[in-house]
N, C-alpha and C positions, 0 to 999 in steps of 0.2 A: 377689191383687194389687189394690191400689187403682186406681181409674180415673184419678185426677188428682193430681199433685204440683205445688205452687206454690213456686218458688224465688225468694227475694228476697235480693239482695246489698245490704247496708245499710252506709252510712258516716256516722256521727256526725250524724244529723239525726232525732232521735226524734219530732219533731212531724210531719214528713212520713211517717215510717214508720207512725205511729199512724193517720193518715188513710188510708193504703193498706190497712192491715190491717182497719180498720173497714169499708172498702168491700167487703172479702172476706167478713167474718163477719156483717155486718148483712144481707147479701143473698147467702147462700152458693150456690155451684153445686149443682145437684140430684144430682150424682154424689158418691160417696165421695171425699174429698180430704184432703190434708195440706198444711200450710204449713211450709216450712223457711226460716228466716232466718239468713243468714250475716252476722254482725256484725263487720265489719272494723275493726281498730284500736278495739276496743270501749271504750265509756265507761259509767260507772255508770248514767247516766240511761237509756240504751237497755236495759240489762239489767233495770233496775227496771220499765220499761214492759212489757217482754215477760213478766216473771214475775208482775206484778200484773194486767195487763189482758189478756194473751193467753197464758195458761199452756198452752192447747191446741196452740199452735204449737211446733215444735222449734227451739230456739235453739242455734246453733253459734257460739261466741265465738272470735274470732281476735285475738290481741294486736297483730298487725301488719296493715297494709294490703298484701296481696300481689298486688293487681291484680284487675280485674273477672273476667277469664277464670278465674283460679284459684279465686275465690269461687264462680262458677257451677259449676265442676267439683266442688268440695266438695259442693255441693247435688246434683249429678247422681249422685254416688256414694251419697249418703244416700237419694235419692228411691226410692219404692216404686211409683210410679204407672205405669200403662200410657201415659198422656200426661203431658207435663211442660210447665208454663208457667213461663217465666222473666220476671220482672217487675222493673222498677226500683222503688225505694222511693218515687219521686216520681210514681207513677201512682195514679189513682183509678178503680176499676172502675165501669162503667155496668152496671146489672142485666142478667144473661143473657149478658154478653160471653164468659165462659169456656165456658158451655154451647154457645153458637153456634159457637165455634172447635172445640170437641170434636166437636160433631155433624158439622161439615164435614170435618174431617181424618179422622174415623173411617170415613167413607164412601168415602174416596179414599186408598188406601194408597200411591199414587204421590207424595203430598205429604209432604215431609220437614220443611219449616218453614212456618208460617202465622202471619201477624200481623194485628192488627186495624187499624181506622182510628184513628189517634191524634188527639186533639183538644186544642187549647190550652184553658186554663182559661176563656177567654171563649167557648168553643164553636166557634171557627174550626178548620178542618182543618189539621193539621200535616203537613208533608211527611215521609213515613216510608218511602217505597219509592223505589229508585234503580237506575240502571245502575251498572256497575262504575266505580270510579275508574280514571283513567289519570294518568300523571305530569303531563299538561297540566291536568287537573282541579285538581290541587293548586296549580299555578302560578296558575291563574286565580282561585282562591279566596283565595290568600294575598297577591296583589300588586295588589289593586284593579283587576284587569283584566276582571272579569266583565261589565262593561257595554260592552265594546268587542269588535268583530268581530276575529278569529274566536272569541275566548274566550267571548263571549255564547252562541254556538251550542254550544260545548263544555259549558257549564254547563246550558243548556236541555236538552241530551241527557241529562246526568247526572241531573237531577231529573225527567226524563220529562215535560217540558212538553207540554201538549196531551192527556195521558192524563186520563181522568175518575176523580177520586178516590172517586167513589161507585159505581164498578164494580170488579169483581174484576180484578186485574192479576197477571201473572207476571213480576215484576221480577227483576233480578239479585240484589238483596239488600234486606233490611229492617232498619230501625233496631232495635237490640237492646233497646230499652226494654220491649218486650212481644213475646215469641216463644213459640210453642207447637211442640213436636215430639213424637215418640213414642220409647218405649224401643227399639222395633225399629229405627228409623232411626238412633238414636245408636249402637246396637250395630254398625251397618254403617259409619257415617261417622266415629265417634269424637267425643270431647268437644272443647271449645274449645281452641285452641292458646294455651298459657300464655306463649309468647314475646311475645305482644301484651299488654303490661302494662295499657294503657288505649287504646282506640280500635282499630278495624280487626279486632277479634276477631269481630264480627258479619259483616263483609264476607267475611273468610276462611272462616268457618263456612258461610255461604250458598254460597260458591263450591264448597266441598267437597260440600255436598249435591247441587248440580247435577252435579258430576263423578261422583257415585255414583248418577246416574239418578233422583234425587228432584227434585220441583218445589218452588219457593219461591213462596208465594202470599200476596198482600195481599187480605184479606177484610173489606170495609168494613161488612158487616152487623153485625159486632162492633165496639163502640166503647169506647175507654178514654181518659180524660183523662191528659195527661202534661205536667207542669210542666217544660218543656224550655228550657234555656239553653245556648247554644253556648259552653261554657267555653274552647274552644280558639280562639275568634274574638274579636278586639277591633278597634279602629280604627287599630291601629298598623302594619298591613301586615307588611312584612318584619321590623320591629323585634319583632314577636311572637316570632320565633324566639329572641330573646335575653332577652325580658322576661316572657314568658308560659309558665309551666311546662307547662300543658295543651297549648299549641301545640307545645312541644318533644316531648311525648309523642305527639301526633298525627303530627308529621313523622317521628319515629323509627319509629312503627308503620307509616306509609306506606312507608318505605324497606324495612322488613322484609317487608311484603306484596309489594312489587314484586320483591324478590329471590327470595322464596319461589316466586312464581308466574311468575317470569322475564318479567314484563310481558306475558304471554299473556292479554290481557284478552278475555273472551268478547264 
């Protein structure tokens, strides 16, 4: 068995994908590893990039965009590694990030999910670990209420305000842009829930790890750049629900999440 599988779900941005893959192969982890790219709604430019510049990676072409969770699950089925790293294609690895995550999780079998410190391109720290959503969290974020009491307190609790991002944390969930897990844990917890087409698949997955007696850990010694844009958030407030497709996806996924877990938020 390989030590590490790296899964990247890609959607029509070969320039970002190239930077991500270069960051892996130019300074590879010291462990035996494989890279699996799931190319959703594939275009010729992406296929040419993979075949010409990264023939050592495994390319899985999907004619349709069937959702992030489905793409990850395709990779999980194909993966041969003891440990599995799920990466967004808009990430750039900082040297030794994967080795640091592997070293830490391999020594602690109680950890089911571990994520690095995510950095914006300018080097500032990106918020990537959170408490669980509640219905009021959604309301506060969507209706311009986050600056007013009591919604400000709700959002501060959600983003774990006051916690030190340079110290190890055990949050409820981690942003899905960069997650490492193990084959053993996946065999117990299961793969991502494909009912979440986009958004909340990472929240749901983390909750299931906790429910199966695994810990979810934020590990800032490992650092990865992430070109993050909140596609579900604009300045239109409630109008986003009607005008922003990603807001609609986020809201639908939130409803599915609350129904699935019956609002029993940890």
